[in-house]
C-alpha positions in Angstrom: -52.4 20.3 54.7 -49.4 18.2 53.8 -47.3 16.8 56.7 -44.2 16.6 54.7 -42.5 18.4 51.8 -39.8 17.4 49.3 -36.8 18.9 47.7 -36.5 18.0 43.9 -34.1 19.6 41.5 -33.4 18.5 37.9 -30.9 19.7 35.4 -29.4 18.6 32.1 -25.7 17.9 32.2 -23.6 17.4 29.0 -21.8 14.3 30.3 -22.3 10.5 30.0 -24.4 8.9 32.7 -21.4 6.8 33.8 -19.4 10.0 34.5 -22.2 11.4 36.7 -22.4 8.1 38.5 -18.6 8.1 39.1 -18.6 11.8 40.2 -21.3 10.8 42.9 -19.6 7.6 44.2 -15.9 8.0 43.9 -14.0 9.6 46.8 -11.4 10.9 44.3 -14.0 12.4 42.0 -16.1 14.0 44.9 -12.9 15.7 46.2 -12.2 17.1 42.7 -15.5 19.0 42.4 -17.2 19.3 45.9 -15.5 18.0 48.9 -12.4 18.7 50.9 -12.1 15.0 51.8 -14.1 11.8 51.2 -14.0 8.1 51.9 -16.5 5.9 49.8 -17.2 2.2 49.6 -19.5 2.4 46.6 -21.5 -0.8 47.1 -24.9 -1.6 48.6 -24.6 -0.8 52.4 -21.1 0.6 51.8 -20.0 3.5 54.0 -19.2 7.0 53.0 -17.7 10.0 54.8 -17.8 13.5 53.4 -15.8 16.5 54.6 -16.8 19.9 53.2 -14.5 22.8 52.6 -15.2 26.1 54.3 -16.9 28.4 51.7 -16.5 32.1 51.1 -19.5 34.0 52.5 -21.0 37.2 51.2 -19.4 39.0 54.1 -15.9 37.8 53.0 -15.6 35.4 55.9 -15.3 31.6 55.6 -17.6 29.2 57.2 -19.0 25.7 56.6 -22.0 25.7 54.2 -25.3 26.1 56.2 -26.4 22.6 55.3 -23.3 21.0 57.0 -23.0 20.4 60.6 -19.4 20.7 61.8 -18.0 20.3 58.4 -18.5 16.6 57.9 -21.2 13.9 57.5 -21.3 10.2 57.0 -23.7 7.5 56.1 -24.0 4.6 53.7 -25.0 3.9 50.1 -28.4 2.2 49.9 -29.3 2.1 46.3 -26.8 2.0 43.5 -27.5 1.4 39.8 -24.3 2.2 37.8 -25.1 5.1 35.4 -28.7 5.4 36.7 -29.1 5.9 40.4 -27.2 6.9 43.5 -28.9 7.0 46.9 -27.2 8.0 50.2 -28.6 7.3 53.7 -27.2 10.0 56.0 -26.4 9.3 59.7 -28.1 12.3 61.4 -27.6 12.8 65.0 -28.4 16.4 65.9 -31.0 17.1 63.2 -32.9 13.9 63.5 -36.5 14.5 62.7 -35.8 17.7 60.9 -33.8 16.5 57.9 -34.9 13.2 56.2 -32.0 10.7 56.1 -32.2 9.6 52.4 -31.4 11.5 49.3 -31.3 10.0 45.7 -29.9 11.1 42.4 -31.7 9.7 39.3 -29.7 9.8 36.1 -31.7 9.6 32.8 -29.7 9.4 29.5 -30.6 12.2 27.0 -29.5 12.9 23.4 -26.6 15.0 24.5 -25.7 13.9 28.0 -28.3 13.2 30.7 -30.8 14.6 33.1 -30.0 14.4 36.8 -32.8 14.7 39.3 -32.1 15.0 43.0 -34.9 14.0 45.4 -34.6 14.5 49.2 -38.1 13.7 50.4 -40.0 13.8 53.6 -39.0 17.1 55.3 -41.5 18.1 58.0 -44.0 20.8 56.7 -43.9 22.8 59.9 -42.3 26.2 60.6 -39.7 24.7 63.1 -38.1 22.8 60.1 -38.1 25.7 57.7 -34.4 26.6 58.4 -33.3 23.0 57.8 -35.4 22.7 54.6 -34.1 26.0 53.2 -30.5 25.1 54.1 -30.7 21.7 52.4 -32.3 23.4 49.3 -29.2 25.8 49.1 -26.9 22.9 49.7 -28.4 20.7 47.0 -28.5 23.5 44.5 -24.8 24.2 45.3 -24.0 20.6 44.9 -25.7 20.2 41.5 -24.4 23.5 40.1 -20.9 22.3 41.1 -21.5 18.9 39.6 -22.6 20.4 36.2 -19.8 23.0 36.1 -17.2 20.2 36.8 -18.6 17.7 34.3 -19.1 20.2 31.5 -16.1 22.4 31.9 -13.6 20.8 34.2 -13.8 23.8 36.4 -14.2 23.6 40.2 -15.3 26.2 42.9 -15.2 24.1 46.0 -14.7 26.9 48.4 -17.4 29.2 46.8 -21.1 28.9 47.1 -22.6 28.4 43.7 -26.2 28.4 42.4 -28.0 27.7 39.2 -28.1 31.3 38.4 -24.3 31.4 38.4 -23.9 28.6 35.9 -24.3 30.5 32.6 -21.7 33.1 33.7 -19.3 30.3 35.0 -19.7 28.1 32.0 -18.2 30.7 29.7 -14.7 30.0 28.5 -12.2 32.6 29.8 -10.9 35.0 27.2 
């Protein structure tokens, strides 16, 4: 039986790899499509701070996304390759041991854009970690869906939960 499990999502985005890289490393860009606030020093060992907006829940109430503790997180960049890779090392206090600290985005050029793969590896494969694993899976799906929507259409839905199933409907041009 495996002792750990990974989250891996891949999707094609009709955008240049450089635009994806910028959207993941620039505080200004991160605030356009995903965050309520951000500070980034996009260099090796450069610090970042991310502040999430409250999202509209199915019950109509607003709360922070389930993958965010207290609405903000911080850490540092550990592996940056412009147009190819972005890796974040999270500072985790309360969920230490349940959520692995590193997440990486791999950006592969394609004929009409690029393929972006997110890897967040090393979650414990035990029932006590299921809630965190599932919360992170929802969070990364929300992140990637919002990234794709923003880069392909210029639209943002920062205060609404978004999933891959929503993309086709959201990508249509309004009439």
